[in-house]
C-alpha positions as CSV (number, residue, x, y, z in Angstrom):
1,M,0.0,0.0,0.0
2,G,2.9,2.4,0.8
3,D,4.1,2.1,-2.9
4,M,0.7,3.1,-4.4
5,L,0.2,6.6,-5.7
6,S,-2.7,8.8,-4.5
7,Q,-5.2,10.3,-6.9
8,A,-3.7,13.8,-6.5
9,E,-0.2,12.4,-7.4
10,I,-1.7,10.6,-10.4
11,D,-3.4,13.9,-11.6
12,A,-0.2,15.8,-11.1
13,L,1.7,13.3,-13.2
14,L,-0.9,13.4,-16.0
15,G,-1.0,17.2,-15.9
16,N,-4.7,17.4,-14.9
17,T,-4.3,19.5,-11.8
18,D,-7.1,22.0,-11.1
19,D,-4.9,24.4,-9.2
20,T,-5.5,27.1,-11.7
21,E,-5.4,29.8,-9.0
22,E,-1.7,29.2,-8.4
23,Q,-0.9,29.3,-12.1
24,E,-2.9,32.5,-12.5
25,T,-1.0,34.1,-9.6
26,L,2.3,33.2,-11.2
27,S,1.2,34.7,-14.5
28,V,0.6,38.1,-12.8
29,P,3.8,40.2,-13.1
30,E,4.0,41.2,-9.5
31,E,7.7,41.9,-9.9
32,D,7.0,44.9,-12.2
33,L,6.2,47.1,-9.1
34,T,8.2,47.3,-6.0
35,E,6.7,47.7,-2.5
36,E,7.9,51.3,-2.5
37,Q,6.1,52.0,-5.7
38,K,2.9,50.4,-4.4
39,D,3.0,52.5,-1.2
40,A,3.6,55.7,-3.2
41,L,0.7,54.9,-5.6
42,G,-1.6,54.1,-2.6
43,E,-0.7,57.5,-1.0
44,I,-1.3,59.4,-4.2
45,G,-4.7,57.7,-4.6
46,N,-5.6,58.2,-1.0
47,I,-5.0,62.0,-1.2
48,S,-6.7,62.3,-4.6
49,M,-9.8,60.2,-3.6
50,G,-10.1,62.2,-0.4
51,T,-10.6,65.4,-2.5
52,A,-12.9,63.5,-4.8
53,A,-15.1,62.4,-1.9
54,T,-15.6,66.0,-0.9
55,T,-16.8,66.8,-4.4
56,L,-19.2,63.9,-4.4
57,F,-20.6,65.1,-1.1
58,T,-21.7,68.4,-2.7
59,L,-23.4,66.4,-5.6
60,V,-25.4,63.9,-3.6
61,N,-25.7,65.8,-0.2
62,Q,-24.7,62.6,1.6
63,K,-21.7,61.9,3.8
64,V,-19.0,60.3,1.5
65,T,-16.0,58.4,2.8
66,I,-13.4,56.9,0.5
67,T,-10.5,55.2,2.4
68,T,-8.2,52.2,2.7
69,P,-6.4,51.9,-0.6
70,K,-5.2,48.5,-1.6
71,V,-2.6,48.3,-4.5
72,Q,-1.9,45.1,-6.5
73,V,-1.0,44.0,-10.0
74,T,-3.6,41.8,-11.7
75,T,-5.0,40.7,-15.0
76,W,-8.5,40.9,-16.6
77,E,-9.0,37.2,-16.1
78,K,-8.2,37.4,-12.4
79,L,-10.3,40.5,-12.0
80,S,-13.3,38.9,-13.7
81,R,-13.1,35.9,-11.2
82,S,-13.2,38.2,-8.1
83,Y,-15.5,40.9,-9.5
84,K,-18.2,39.3,-11.5
85,R,-21.0,41.7,-10.5
86,P,-22.3,44.2,-13.1
87,C,-20.2,47.3,-13.1
88,V,-19.7,50.6,-14.9
89,A,-16.3,51.9,-16.1
90,I,-15.4,55.5,-16.5
91,K,-12.4,56.1,-18.8
92,V,-10.3,59.1,-17.8
93,E,-7.6,60.4,-20.2
94,Y,-5.0,63.0,-19.3
95,K,-4.3,65.8,-21.7
96,E,-1.7,67.8,-19.7
97,G,0.9,66.9,-17.2
98,L,0.5,63.1,-17.5
99,K,0.2,61.0,-20.6
100,G,-2.1,58.0,-20.6
101,A,-5.5,56.8,-19.4
102,N,-7.0,54.9,-16.5
103,L,-10.4,53.4,-15.6
104,L,-12.6,54.0,-12.5
105,V,-14.9,51.0,-11.9
106,L,-18.0,51.1,-9.8
107,R,-20.8,48.6,-9.1
108,E,-23.8,49.2,-11.4
109,E,-26.1,49.4,-8.3
110,D,-23.8,52.1,-6.8
111,V,-24.1,54.1,-10.0
112,K,-27.9,53.9,-9.9
113,I,-27.9,55.2,-6.3
114,I,-25.5,58.1,-7.0
115,T,-27.4,59.2,-10.1
116,D,-30.7,59.0,-8.3
117,L,-29.4,61.2,-5.5
118,M,-28.0,63.7,-8.1
119,M,-31.5,63.9,-9.7
120,G,-33.1,64.8,-6.4
121,G,-34.2,61.3,-5.3
122,D,-33.6,59.5,-2.0
123,G,-31.6,56.7,-3.5
124,S,-34.4,54.1,-3.2
125,N,-36.2,54.5,-6.5
126,L,-33.7,52.7,-8.7
127,P,-34.3,51.7,-12.4
128,D,-34.0,48.2,-13.6
129,E,-31.5,49.1,-16.3
130,L,-29.0,52.0,-16.8
131,S,-30.0,54.5,-19.4
132,E,-27.9,57.0,-21.3
133,L,-29.1,59.6,-18.8
134,H,-27.6,57.7,-15.9
135,L,-24.3,57.2,-17.8
136,S,-24.2,60.9,-18.7
137,A,-24.9,61.8,-15.0
138,I,-22.2,59.6,-13.6
139,S,-19.8,60.9,-16.3
140,E,-20.5,64.4,-15.1
141,A,-20.0,63.3,-11.4
142,M,-16.7,61.7,-12.2
143,N,-15.7,64.7,-14.3
144,Q,-16.0,66.9,-11.2
145,M,-14.5,64.3,-8.9
146,V,-11.5,63.5,-11.0
147,G,-11.1,67.3,-11.7
148,S,-10.7,68.0,-8.0
149,A,-8.5,65.0,-7.7
150,S,-6.3,66.3,-10.5
151,T,-5.9,69.6,-8.5
152,S,-4.6,67.6,-5.6
153,M,-2.2,65.7,-7.8
154,S,-1.0,68.9,-9.3
155,S,0.1,70.1,-5.8
156,I,1.7,66.7,-5.1
157,L,3.6,66.4,-8.3
158,N,4.4,70.1,-8.6
159,Q,3.0,70.4,-12.2
160,T,-0.2,71.3,-13.9
161,I,-2.5,68.2,-14.6
162,D,-5.7,68.4,-16.7
163,I,-8.1,65.7,-18.0
164,M,-10.3,65.1,-20.9
165,P,-14.1,64.7,-20.3
166,P,-14.6,61.2,-18.9
167,D,-16.5,58.6,-20.9
168,A,-18.8,56.1,-19.0
169,F,-19.8,52.7,-20.3
170,V,-21.1,49.3,-19.0
171,L,-18.2,46.9,-18.4
172,D,-19.2,43.2,-18.4
173,L,-16.4,41.3,-16.8
174,T,-18.1,38.0,-17.4
175,Q,-17.2,38.3,-21.1
176,E,-13.7,38.5,-22.6
177,I,-12.3,42.0,-22.4
178,D,-11.1,43.5,-25.7
179,E,-7.8,45.2,-24.6
180,N,-7.8,47.4,-27.7
181,D,-11.1,49.0,-26.7
182,V,-10.1,49.5,-23.1
183,G,-6.6,50.8,-24.0
184,F,-4.4,48.7,-21.8
185,G,-4.2,45.3,-20.0
186,Q,-1.6,43.4,-22.0
187,G,0.6,41.6,-19.5
188,G,-1.3,43.0,-16.5
189,F,-2.2,46.3,-14.9
190,V,-2.4,48.0,-11.5
191,Q,-5.5,47.8,-9.4
192,I,-6.1,50.3,-6.6
193,S,-9.2,49.5,-4.6
194,F,-10.8,51.9,-2.2
195,K,-13.6,51.4,0.3
196,M,-16.5,53.7,-0.4
197,E,-19.4,54.7,1.8
198,V,-22.2,57.1,0.9
199,G,-24.5,57.8,3.8
200,Q,-26.4,54.7,4.8
201,L,-27.0,53.7,1.1
202,I,-23.7,52.5,-0.2
203,D,-21.0,50.4,1.5
204,S,-19.0,49.1,-1.4
205,E,-15.7,49.8,-3.2
206,I,-14.4,51.8,-6.1
207,M,-11.5,50.6,-8.2
208,Q,-8.9,52.6,-10.2
209,L,-7.2,50.6,-12.9
210,L,-3.9,51.9,-14.3
211,P,-1.5,50.6,-16.9
212,I,1.8,49.5,-15.4
213,D,3.8,52.0,-17.5
214,F,1.5,54.8,-16.4
215,A,1.8,53.8,-12.7
216,K,5.6,53.9,-13.0
217,N,5.6,57.3,-14.7
218,L,3.3,58.6,-11.9
219,F,5.8,57.2,-9.3
220,N,8.8,58.8,-11.1
221,N,7.0,62.2,-11.2
222,L,6.5,61.9,-7.5
223,I,10.2,61.2,-6.9
224,Q,11.2,64.1,-9.1
225,A,8.9,66.5,-7.2
226,Q,10.2,65.4,-3.8
227,S,13.8,65.7,-5.0
228,Y,13.1,69.2,-6.3
229,E,11.6,70.2,-3.0
230,Q,14.6,68.8,-1.1
231,E,17.1,70.6,-3.4
232,V,15.2,73.9,-2.9
233,T,15.3,73.4,0.9
234,K,19.0,72.7,0.9
235,E,19.7,75.8,-1.2
236,V,17.7,77.9,1.1
237,Q,19.5,76.5,4.2
238,A,22.9,76.9,2.5
239,I,22.5,80.7,2.0
240,P,24.7,82.3,4.6
241,V,23.2,84.8,6.9
242,Q,25.3,87.9,6.8
243,E,25.4,89.9,10.0
244,P,25.4,93.7,9.7
245,K,28.8,95.2,10.2
246,V,28.8,98.0,12.8
247,S,31.7,100.4,12.5
248,P,33.0,101.7,15.8
249,V,32.1,105.3,16.5
250,K,35.0,107.5,17.4
251,M,34.0,109.9,20.1
252,E,35.8,113.2,20.1
253,E,36.5,114.9,23.4
254,P,34.7,118.2,23.9
255,P,36.8,121.3,23.7
256,V,38.2,122.7,27.0
257,M,36.8,126.1,27.9
258,S,38.9,128.7,29.6
259,K,38.0,129.9,33.2
260,S,36.9,133.3,31.9
261,V,34.5,131.7,29.4
262,Q,33.1,129.4,32.1
263,Q,32.4,132.2,34.5
264,S,30.6,134.3,31.8
265,Y,28.6,131.3,30.8
266,Q,27.5,130.6,34.4
267,Q,26.5,134.2,34.9
268,E,24.4,134.2,31.7
269,M,22.6,131.0,32.8
270,K,21.8,132.6,36.2
271,S,20.1,135.5,34.5
272,Y,17.6,133.1,32.9
273,A,16.8,131.5,36.2
274,T,13.2,132.2,37.3
275,P,12.1,133.0,40.8
276,T,10.3,130.3,42.8
277,A,7.1,129.3,40.9
278,S,3.8,129.8,42.5
279,P,1.8,126.6,43.4
280,Q,0.0,125.1,40.4
281,Q,-3.8,125.5,40.3
282,P,-5.9,122.3,40.0
283,V,-7.2,121.6,36.5
284,N,-10.7,120.4,35.8
285,V,-10.4,117.3,33.6
286,Q,-13.4,115.9,31.8
287,P,-13.7,112.8,29.5
288,V,-13.8,113.4,25.8
289,Q,-17.2,112.9,24.1
290,F,-16.9,111.1,20.7
291,Q,-19.6,110.8,18.1
292,N,-21.1,107.4,17.8
293,F,-20.5,106.0,14.3
294,D,-22.1,102.5,14.9
295,M,-24.8,101.6,12.4
296,P,-28.2,101.8,14.0
297,S,-30.1,98.5,14.2
298,F,-31.9,98.0,11.0
299,V,-35.7,98.0,11.3
300,P,-37.5,98.0,8.0
301,H,-40.7,99.8,7.7
302,K,-43.2,97.1,7.0
303,E,-45.9,99.5,5.9
304,N,-43.5,100.7,3.1
305,I,-42.3,97.3,2.2
306,N,-45.9,96.0,1.7
307,L,-46.5,98.6,-1.0
308,I,-43.9,97.0,-3.3
309,M,-44.4,93.3,-2.5
310,D,-46.0,92.7,-5.9
311,V,-43.2,94.3,-8.0
312,P,-41.7,91.6,-10.2
313,L,-37.9,91.2,-9.9
314,E,-35.5,89.3,-12.2
315,V,-33.6,86.5,-10.5
316,T,-30.4,85.5,-12.2
317,V,-28.0,82.7,-11.3
318,E,-24.4,83.3,-12.3
319,L,-22.4,80.1,-12.8
320,G,-19.1,82.0,-13.4
321,R,-17.4,84.5,-15.7
322,S,-14.7,84.4,-18.3
323,H,-12.9,87.1,-20.2
324,K,-12.2,86.5,-23.9
325,T,-10.9,88.5,-26.7
326,I,-12.9,89.2,-29.9
327,K,-10.6,86.8,-31.8
328,E,-11.4,84.0,-29.3
329,I,-15.1,84.7,-29.4
330,L,-15.1,84.6,-33.3
331,E,-13.5,81.2,-33.1
332,F,-16.4,79.7,-31.1
333,S,-18.1,76.7,-32.6
334,P,-20.4,74.0,-31.4
335,G,-18.5,71.9,-28.9
336,T,-16.2,74.8,-27.7
337,I,-15.7,74.7,-23.9
338,V,-15.5,78.0,-22.1
339,E,-13.6,77.8,-18.8
340,L,-15.1,79.9,-16.0
341,D,-13.5,81.5,-13.0
342,K,-15.1,79.1,-10.6
343,V,-13.9,75.8,-9.3
344,A,-16.2,72.7,-9.8
345,G,-18.4,72.3,-6.8
346,E,-18.1,76.0,-5.7
347,P,-21.4,77.7,-4.9
348,V,-22.9,79.8,-7.6
349,D,-24.0,83.5,-7.2
350,I,-27.7,84.5,-7.1
351,L,-28.5,88.0,-8.3
352,V,-31.7,89.9,-8.1
353,N,-31.9,92.8,-10.6
354,G,-28.2,92.6,-10.9
355,K,-27.5,92.8,-7.2
356,F,-25.7,89.9,-5.4
357,I,-27.9,88.6,-2.6
358,A,-27.1,84.9,-1.9
359,K,-25.1,81.8,-2.8
360,G,-26.5,78.4,-3.8
361,E,-25.8,75.0,-5.4
362,V,-27.2,73.6,-8.6
363,V,-29.7,70.7,-8.2
364,V,-31.9,68.8,-10.7
365,I,-35.6,68.5,-10.0
366,D,-37.8,66.6,-12.4
367,E,-35.3,67.0,-15.2
368,N,-35.1,70.7,-14.6
369,F,-32.3,72.7,-13.1
370,G,-32.8,74.5,-9.8
371,I,-30.8,76.3,-7.2
372,R,-30.7,75.4,-3.5
373,I,-29.9,78.5,-1.5
374,T,-27.0,77.8,0.9
375,D,-26.1,81.2,2.2
376,I,-27.8,84.7,2.2
377,I,-25.8,87.9,2.8
378,D,-26.7,90.3,5.7
379,E,-30.1,91.9,5.6
380,E,-28.7,95.4,5.9
381,H,-26.6,95.0,2.7
382,R,-29.3,93.1,0.9
383,I,-32.0,95.8,1.4
């Protein structure tokens, strides 16, 4: 009995082993990224997604938490085995600062909840299937989220970073992925997973998929930025502090006066001496009275206000402003994007007859745009 082979040994000799997970793990090029590179990518992603979470909060009006990045190198085959649920991918391409593209992957159900909240719902009335409206809404949400994340990356990498408008599409991991359509994936790619919580509605994760070359380039830019800051710090510290040179002052001795001159000087000073002064009279001191310049408490006359309550006023919402030359305006065409002087997610200005009275945020109600007032200026200045 001791010389007989077990079934596992027979399968191993015949090459029929089912341990595909081990073979799959060996096929993943984990050696392409060092632990230092993984830690750096996780830190960059953590800072960027932290800013993106703040932007998503302004869009859905729910507490958003995106934490705990996990970095690993994987393949489409391995990802499809661990993430078979329906999902939506948002392709983000960089046009300035960085070259390349990456994917943000969310669960299809999470996308439905986020878009329902953006449209004024409570996150419970979810459609059966995603429509073009939902994909457009999640693209806009990711545009603002990745835009704010790019601003954080710009400060980290010490260079300007800008993105193209994101493109959202349904990603079916149960089918074979065409790497040419996605843009990367040959030989593996980097997967950065974040835990995402949105109020009490979403407790899931969001993934960022990057090509390995793009991830290495991101790490190299980070190292260069850190090296530059260290060199600047050393140069500042190496600048010698020059103490001001103080020249010694040579004091000249006063001229010696003769006795005759001294006697005449003393007699002249005695002639200026006054007799004993009379006792000083008391002075009546009173506090100074200053005019009160404080603004009086504002009390509007209700009887006068009631007379003009029916007067119509023009309410205008100003999203932002931009200054262009005549040449730039003549070059406008359908599809031209005009950059405004406001950051994505910043409150918009509300004007009444051209007068600024409040700030608010844009909302969508029954497929119509609206403004939720968040701040009103003081009543004295408003009236």
